[in-house]
C-alpha positions as semicolon CSV with decimal commas, in nm:
position;residue;x (nm);y (nm);z (nm)
1;M;-0,011;0,002;-0,002
2;D;0,137;0,328;-0,102
3;K;0,192;0,595;0,178
4;L;-0,030;0,904;0,145
5;A;0,129;1,197;0,008
6;M;0,005;1,406;0,319
7;L;0,231;1,180;0,537
8;G;0,521;1,199;0,318
9;G;0,449;0,958;0,030
10;D;0,470;1,024;-0,343
11;R;0,186;1,230;-0,500
12;T;-0,049;1,046;-0,739
13;V;-0,059;1,345;-0,972
14;P;0,307;1,457;-1,044
15;K;0,425;1,784;-0,952
16;G;0,413;2,031;-1,251
17;R;0,110;1,840;-1,424
18;R;-0,117;2,112;-1,477
19;I;-0,493;2,149;-1,548
20;P;-0,517;2,210;-1,935
21;Q;-0,566;2,571;-2,011
22;W;-0,929;2,679;-2,043
23;P;-1,079;2,814;-2,246
24;M;-0,888;2,673;-2,530
25;V;-0,750;2,939;-2,779
26;T;-0,720;2,828;-3,135
27;P;-0,621;3,020;-3,451
28;D;-0,980;3,066;-3,538
29;D;-1,036;3,246;-3,197
30;E;-0,743;3,460;-3,279
31;D;-0,869;3,535;-3,619
32;A;-1,208;3,626;-3,481
33;V;-1,059;3,877;-3,228
34;R;-0,840;4,018;-3,510
35;R;-1,132;4,074;-3,719
36;V;-1,276;4,319;-3,452
37;M;-0,949;4,491;-3,397
38;D;-0,928;4,548;-3,775
39;G;-1,281;4,663;-3,815
40;G;-1,262;4,904;-3,530
41;R;-1,612;4,845;-3,399
42;F;-1,585;4,755;-3,035
43;T;-1,934;4,783;-2,862
44;S;-2,285;4,774;-2,936
45;A;-2,296;5,153;-2,956
46;S;-2,078;5,125;-3,284
47;S;-2,281;5,170;-3,591
48;G;-2,254;4,865;-3,822
49;E;-2,098;4,643;-3,540
50;E;-2,171;4,272;-3,636
51;E;-2,010;4,035;-3,388
52;I;-2,252;4,129;-3,096
53;E;-2,573;4,080;-3,299
54;G;-2,422;3,775;-3,451
55;L;-2,362;3,609;-3,112
56;E;-2,708;3,700;-3,001
57;R;-2,866;3,553;-3,312
58;E;-2,656;3,231;-3,288
59;W;-2,715;3,185;-2,911
60;A;-3,100;3,234;-2,942
61;A;-3,094;2,959;-3,213
62;E;-2,872;2,739;-2,973
63;V;-3,138;2,763;-2,689
64;E;-3,442;2,770;-2,919
65;T;-3,559;3,125;-2,813
66;R;-3,671;3,415;-3,020
67;H;-3,449;3,664;-2,873
68;C;-3,112;3,713;-2,697
69;V;-2,934;4,037;-2,567
70;A;-2,565;4,025;-2,497
71;V;-2,444;4,206;-2,189
72;S;-2,113;4,290;-2,005
73;N;-2,143;3,973;-1,754
74;G;-2,354;3,728;-1,610
75;T;-2,444;3,926;-1,300
76;T;-2,565;4,220;-1,505
77;A;-2,758;3,975;-1,707
78;L;-2,951;3,862;-1,403
79;S;-3,005;4,225;-1,287
80;L;-3,131;4,333;-1,627
81;A;-3,361;4,037;-1,658
82;L;-3,514;4,124;-1,318
83;A;-3,555;4,495;-1,419
84;A;-3,697;4,401;-1,764
85;A;-3,958;4,186;-1,589
86;G;-4,074;4,459;-1,380
87;V;-3,916;4,343;-1,046
88;G;-3,836;4,641;-0,831
89;P;-3,828;4,810;-0,488
90;G;-3,983;4,590;-0,207
91;D;-4,063;4,294;-0,441
92;E;-3,941;3,962;-0,317
93;V;-3,750;3,713;-0,526
94;I;-3,704;3,351;-0,438
95;V;-3,338;3,239;-0,461
96;P;-3,180;2,906;-0,374
97;A;-2,977;2,899;-0,049
98;L;-2,688;2,739;-0,235
99;S;-2,550;2,907;-0,541
100;F;-2,287;3,179;-0,643
101;I;-2,338;3,505;-0,463
102;A;-2,458;3,677;-0,787
103;S;-2,774;3,492;-0,786
104;A;-2,864;3,664;-0,447
105;L;-2,707;4,004;-0,517
106;A;-2,896;4,057;-0,843
107;P;-3,230;4,138;-0,658
108;L;-3,049;4,393;-0,447
109;H;-2,928;4,554;-0,765
110;V;-3,293;4,642;-0,840
111;S;-3,375;4,716;-0,476
112;A;-3,576;4,386;-0,444
113;V;-3,555;4,157;-0,145
114;P;-3,408;3,807;-0,194
115;V;-3,595;3,531;0,000
116;F;-3,400;3,212;0,023
117;A;-3,532;2,855;-0,016
118;D;-3,352;2,531;0,083
119;I;-3,235;2,277;-0,180
120;D;-3,284;1,916;-0,280
121;P;-2,976;1,723;-0,133
122;V;-2,932;1,502;-0,440
123;T;-2,973;1,753;-0,732
124;F;-2,829;2,058;-0,531
125;N;-3,095;2,267;-0,701
126;V;-3,384;2,449;-0,517
127;D;-3,649;2,225;-0,363
128;P;-3,978;2,319;-0,540
129;A;-4,170;2,252;-0,202
130;A;-3,923;2,489;-0,023
131;A;-3,975;2,749;-0,302
132;E;-4,351;2,753;-0,261
133;A;-4,329;2,772;0,107
134;A;-4,143;3,085;0,073
135;V;-4,403;3,258;-0,142
136;T;-4,570;3,554;0,023
137;E;-4,795;3,833;-0,114
138;R;-4,504;4,032;-0,204
139;T;-4,328;3,761;-0,421
140;R;-4,284;3,864;-0,780
141;A;-4,023;3,604;-0,907
142;I;-3,814;3,289;-0,878
143;I;-3,457;3,266;-0,986
144;V;-3,411;2,910;-1,085
145;V;-3,049;2,816;-1,072
146;H;-2,927;2,515;-1,263
147;L;-2,633;2,456;-1,018
148;H;-2,313;2,298;-1,142
149;G;-2,472;2,229;-1,486
150;L;-2,770;2,013;-1,385
151;P;-3,126;2,145;-1,486
152;A;-3,352;2,214;-1,177
153;D;-3,694;2,049;-1,161
154;L;-3,846;2,289;-1,405
155;T;-4,190;2,102;-1,423
156;E;-4,267;2,149;-1,064
157;L;-4,099;2,505;-1,053
158;L;-4,304;2,632;-1,335
159;A;-4,613;2,493;-1,158
160;V;-4,533;2,665;-0,842
161;A;-4,485;3,005;-1,048
162;G;-4,811;2,934;-1,220
163;R;-5,013;2,894;-0,904
164;H;-4,879;3,203;-0,761
165;D;-4,846;3,428;-1,078
166;L;-4,468;3,456;-1,046
167;T;-4,209;3,527;-1,312
168;V;-3,954;3,242;-1,360
169;I;-3,596;3,363;-1,441
170;E;-3,352;3,083;-1,517
171;D;-3,001;3,140;-1,401
172;A;-2,813;2,900;-1,642
173;A;-2,474;3,058;-1,574
174;Q;-2,331;2,709;-1,524
175;A;-2,552;2,517;-1,752
176;H;-2,485;2,595;-2,117
177;G;-2,590;2,323;-2,336
178;A;-2,777;2,126;-2,059
179;R;-3,128;1,994;-2,152
180;Y;-3,462;1,931;-1,991
181;H;-3,715;1,710;-2,135
182;D;-3,508;1,738;-2,456
183;R;-3,510;2,126;-2,465
184;P;-3,224;2,349;-2,387
185;V;-3,241;2,526;-2,057
186;G;-3,254;2,911;-2,110
187;G;-3,591;2,878;-2,274
188;F;-3,827;2,783;-2,000
189;G;-3,853;3,096;-1,801
190;A;-4,006;3,424;-1,906
191;V;-3,655;3,566;-1,919
192;N;-3,322;3,383;-1,855
193;T;-2,948;3,438;-1,826
194;F;-2,614;3,285;-1,894
195;S;-2,250;3,392;-1,811
196;L;-1,962;3,370;-2,049
197;N;-1,706;3,416;-1,779
198;V;-1,359;3,270;-1,857
199;S;-1,432;2,969;-1,637
200;K;-1,760;2,871;-1,803
201;N;-1,831;2,586;-2,038
202;L;-1,888;2,846;-2,295
203;A;-1,640;3,121;-2,216
204;T;-1,521;3,435;-2,359
205;C;-1,161;3,593;-2,325
206;G;-1,283;3,761;-1,991
207;E;-1,639;3,853;-1,913
208;G;-1,973;3,839;-2,090
209;G;-2,334;3,752;-2,032
210;L;-2,642;3,665;-2,227
211;I;-3,032;3,704;-2,175
212;T;-3,267;3,509;-2,368
213;T;-3,650;3,533;-2,385
214;D;-3,940;3,469;-2,622
215;D;-4,124;3,768;-2,515
216;P;-4,071;4,066;-2,753
217;E;-4,166;4,326;-2,493
218;L;-3,913;4,180;-2,239
219;Y;-3,642;4,167;-2,512
220;Q;-3,697;4,523;-2,610
221;R;-3,687;4,649;-2,254
222;A;-3,366;4,440;-2,176
223;L;-3,211;4,578;-2,486
224;M;-3,283;4,938;-2,400
225;M;-3,189;4,896;-2,032
226;R;-2,853;4,750;-2,148
227;Q;-2,747;5,104;-2,262
228;F;-2,913;5,387;-2,071
229;G;-3,260;5,321;-2,173
230;E;-3,194;5,433;-2,522
231;V;-3,293;5,295;-2,858
232;I;-2,964;5,223;-3,045
233;P;-2,991;5,201;-3,423
234;K;-2,812;4,940;-3,612
235;R;-2,690;5,205;-3,836
236;G;-2,697;5,567;-3,835
237;P;-2,662;5,839;-3,571
238;R;-2,744;5,791;-3,202
239;S;-3,022;6,008;-3,046
240;Y;-2,898;6,007;-2,688
241;V;-3,253;6,001;-2,569
242;S;-3,323;5,786;-2,267
243;H;-3,676;5,642;-2,245
244;M;-3,648;5,447;-1,928
245;L;-3,399;5,363;-1,653
246;G;-3,106;5,199;-1,791
247;W;-2,748;5,105;-1,708
248;N;-2,431;5,082;-1,896
249;H;-2,399;4,710;-1,940
250;K;-2,294;4,707;-2,295
251;P;-2,100;4,391;-2,423
252;N;-1,748;4,402;-2,566
253;A;-1,739;4,302;-2,943
254;I;-1,399;4,147;-2,899
255;Q;-1,532;3,910;-2,644
256;C;-1,845;3,846;-2,838
257;A;-1,638;3,751;-3,148
258;F;-1,416;3,514;-2,933
259;T;-1,736;3,352;-2,802
260;R;-1,893;3,308;-3,141
261;S;-1,564;3,139;-3,256
262;R;-1,604;2,896;-2,949
263;L;-1,961;2,846;-3,019
264;S;-1,867;2,688;-3,349
265;R;-1,688;2,402;-3,147
266;F;-1,918;2,408;-2,833
267;A;-2,132;2,092;-2,918
268;K;-1,831;1,872;-3,001
269;E;-1,628;1,986;-2,681
270;A;-1,946;1,926;-2,467
271;E;-1,983;1,572;-2,606
272;Q;-1,636;1,490;-2,538
273;R;-1,644;1,645;-2,184
274;A;-1,949;1,436;-2,112
275;A;-1,785;1,119;-2,215
276;N;-1,476;1,199;-2,014
277;V;-1,668;1,294;-1,704
278;E;-1,894;0,974;-1,721
279;R;-1,583;0,760;-1,736
280;F;-1,435;0,937;-1,439
281;L;-1,750;0,921;-1,250
282;G;-1,786;0,558;-1,322
283;R;-1,447;0,479;-1,157
284;L;-1,525;0,693;-0,861
285;A;-1,868;0,519;-0,820
286;E;-1,682;0,207;-0,756
287;L;-1,554;0,350;-0,425
288;P;-1,787;0,294;-0,136
289;W;-1,710;0,627;0,030
290;L;-1,811;0,867;-0,243
291;R;-2,157;0,953;-0,375
292;V;-2,098;1,097;-0,726
293;P;-2,331;1,331;-0,905
294;R;-2,599;1,199;-1,121
295;Q;-2,829;1,310;-1,389
296;P;-3,193;1,208;-1,381
297;D;-3,344;1,053;-1,702
298;D;-3,536;1,344;-1,796
299;R;-3,243;1,581;-1,828
300;T;-2,874;1,616;-1,926
301;H;-2,593;1,769;-1,713
302;A;-2,348;2,021;-1,843
303;W;-2,076;1,900;-1,587
304;H;-1,957;2,258;-1,520
305;I;-1,868;2,163;-1,155
306;L;-1,848;1,818;-1,014
307;R;-1,977;1,785;-0,647
308;F;-1,900;1,476;-0,434
309;R;-2,052;1,362;-0,117
310;V;-1,869;1,152;0,141
311;D;-2,032;0,869;0,328
312;P;-1,911;0,839;0,671
313;A;-2,064;0,496;0,727
314;A;-1,827;0,360;0,468
315;F;-1,559;0,450;0,712
316;G;-1,732;0,295;1,006
317;L;-1,837;0,646;1,147
318;E;-2,166;0,795;1,257
319;P;-2,345;1,062;1,022
320;E;-2,239;1,337;1,256
321;L;-1,884;1,279;1,148
322;A;-1,946;1,359;0,786
323;G;-1,776;1,696;0,814
324;P;-1,455;1,576;0,962
325;V;-1,435;1,291;0,709
326;R;-1,483;1,539;0,428
327;A;-1,216;1,761;0,557
328;L;-0,961;1,468;0,593
329;V;-1,052;1,342;0,245
330;M;-1,009;1,681;0,106
331;R;-0,674;1,727;0,285
332;A;-0,553;1,373;0,145
333;L;-0,670;1,443;-0,210
334;R;-0,512;1,784;-0,234
335;A;-0,194;1,636;-0,105
336;E;-0,203;1,376;-0,382
337;G;-0,257;1,667;-0,648
338;V;-0,627;1,657;-0,680
339;P;-0,790;2,019;-0,668
340;A;-1,063;1,915;-0,433
341;T;-1,231;2,239;-0,309
342;H;-1,538;2,402;-0,164
343;Y;-1,758;2,585;-0,387
344;Q;-1,942;2,788;-0,115
345;L;-1,853;2,797;0,244
346;M;-2,189;2,904;0,368
347;P;-2,553;2,918;0,276
348;L;-2,614;3,249;0,076
349;P;-2,838;3,394;0,352
350;A;-2,540;3,368;0,597
351;Q;-2,328;3,586;0,385
352;P;-2,200;3,885;0,563
353;V;-2,347;4,123;0,310
354;F;-2,702;4,011;0,426
355;Q;-2,609;4,074;0,793
356;T;-2,583;4,452;0,773
357;P;-2,846;4,722;0,706
358;P;-3,040;4,768;0,488
359;H;-3,041;4,402;0,394
360;D;-3,082;4,258;0,730
361;D;-3,465;4,269;0,730
362;G;-3,555;4,170;1,091
363;G;-3,320;3,883;1,121
364;R;-3,453;3,679;0,824
365;Y;-3,100;3,616;0,701
366;H;-2,919;3,330;0,873
367;G;-2,792;2,976;0,769
368;A;-2,972;2,763;1,036
369;G;-3,307;2,741;0,846
370;F;-3,149;2,544;0,559
371;P;-3,060;2,213;0,679
372;A;-3,012;2,055;0,340
373;T;-2,780;2,332;0,223
374;L;-2,573;2,311;0,541
375;D;-2,551;1,938;0,503
376;V;-2,427;1,939;0,152
377;I;-2,176;2,226;0,235
378;D;-2,045;2,023;0,519
379;C;-2,014;1,674;0,366
380;S;-1,924;1,759;0,003
381;F;-1,634;1,896;-0,190
382;T;-1,599;1,980;-0,557
383;I;-1,366;1,971;-0,858
384;Q;-1,387;2,274;-1,071
385;K;-1,230;2,360;-1,427
386;A;-0,991;2,048;-1,440
387;H;-1,242;1,855;-1,644
388;L;-1,365;2,110;-1,883
389;H;-1,086;2,061;-2,156
390;P;-1,196;1,787;-2,395
391;E;-0,831;1,638;-2,341
392;A;-0,871;1,621;-1,966
393;L;-0,925;1,250;-1,946
394;P;-0,560;1,148;-1,861
395;L;-0,575;1,399;-1,576
396;L;-0,909;1,256;-1,451
397;D;-0,760;0,903;-1,448
398;L;-0,503;1,021;-1,220
399;Y;-0,763;1,186;-0,986
400;A;-0,940;0,852;-0,985
401;D;-0,626;0,681;-0,892
402;A;-0,580;0,930;-0,617
403;A;-0,925;0,863;-0,484
404;A;-0,868;0,481;-0,479
405;K;-0,550;0,549;-0,288
406;V;-0,733;0,750;-0,023
407;W;-0,980;0,465;0,021
408;E;-0,705;0,230;0,087
409;H;-0,624;0,431;0,370
410;R;-0,969;0,446;0,509
411;D;-0,870;0,311;0,862
412;L;-0,634;0,603;0,898
413;I;-0,884;0,850;0,760
414;A;-1,146;0,725;1,006
415;E;-0,918;0,737;1,298
416;R;-0,817;1,094;1,226
417;A;-1,153;1,217;1,148
418;A;-1,291;1,083;1,485
419;K;-1,023;1,283;1,680
420;L;-1,028;1,603;1,452
421;D;-1,060;1,937;1,599
422;Y;-1,324;2,029;1,349
423;R;-1,469;2,361;1,246
424;T;-1,754;2,370;0,975
425;P;-1,705;2,554;0,654
426;W;-1,927;2,833;0,764
427;Q;-1,738;2,869;1,099
428;Q;-1,421;2,895;0,885
429;A;-1,581;3,149;0,658
430;A;-1,662;3,367;0,958
431;D;-1,290;3,337;1,066
432;I;-1,184;3,451;0,720
433;A;-1,430;3,740;0,719
434;A;-1,325;3,867;1,063
435;K;-0,963;3,852;0,936
436;E;-1,017;4,004;0,617
437;L;-1,188;4,312;0,768
438;A;-0,968;4,343;1,068
């Protein structure tokens, strides 16, 4: 039995073995960027600019919607989607308790009130029953996050929205190409959003975002709000007349051109990624201590982030030791060269931003009311970005070897976990926050 690297043994993943560069940059991508540089039209305010409109047209076709609006990033896409849907001051917006912070900050950007709902512990997406329980007479919208790339239960969530006359906004920032009931996500809600951040499955060379909708009025509002509430002509002079409240959330033509180039290879890369990830998960599923992510039969996973739950029972330990087991496993895997990490350290409502006026509305924001979210955060870890490159399979095989090596040392892991002076991820986050602001 090889000695664990955290105890001085050899690493499973050799030092210097790097995660393949993502996004891939090909000569076609470089030509696309050069095309914009040579043309001199860099934003949506440039008369005759074609790359932004081209990306909008092609992404609308990809997700089978009538309209698409490109914006500066995924967070502004969410904020504009809410504003275009008429969500404003005092309106409540239901948000999953586990997501990236942007899902919860976007309502604040339009002076609305995020109200959090617990998640399903298997899919990691919002629990439709919890979402419905969070509805009040002030609720106007639900932000449905397809976390990690797995579509949420859209059938049930759309039914909840229908019963309460709520606007559904899909946050598909991590779910490019995922499908639900054989339809692309990003076309189910009234208005929907994607991120093109450099880390995403469909990436740009920096930041970018997309808004999709079938509603021509929502489309026109989002288009005008993108740039100061103006109507920007495709050609000819700009009037500089603002017809409604707007922002400066224009996209960058260089980044849109880069994404258009990547979109031409997107389907092929996604197919190879899925094959690689499914082989990787197949190997890990043979290890009793890991619960690997799954995709239900009625939907497909984009595999943006891989989240794994540990099973303390496999180590002969009680359920309350799941957190210490996860901490020891993460430590062991990282020493072996596997980039095991947290995705979020605390439920969104426990984030410090919500603990201070004016956001702390009578003590409604805390983490204790979201047991499934707390459990998932405590007993799971993620692998991010390492698997996105279509040629990542050899690295994933090494990660699987490392996981098998850790399992060989399960008695040692169990012994140390039982004695660990353990602090939960959200306790660690509180320590980090206090130190950062000291």
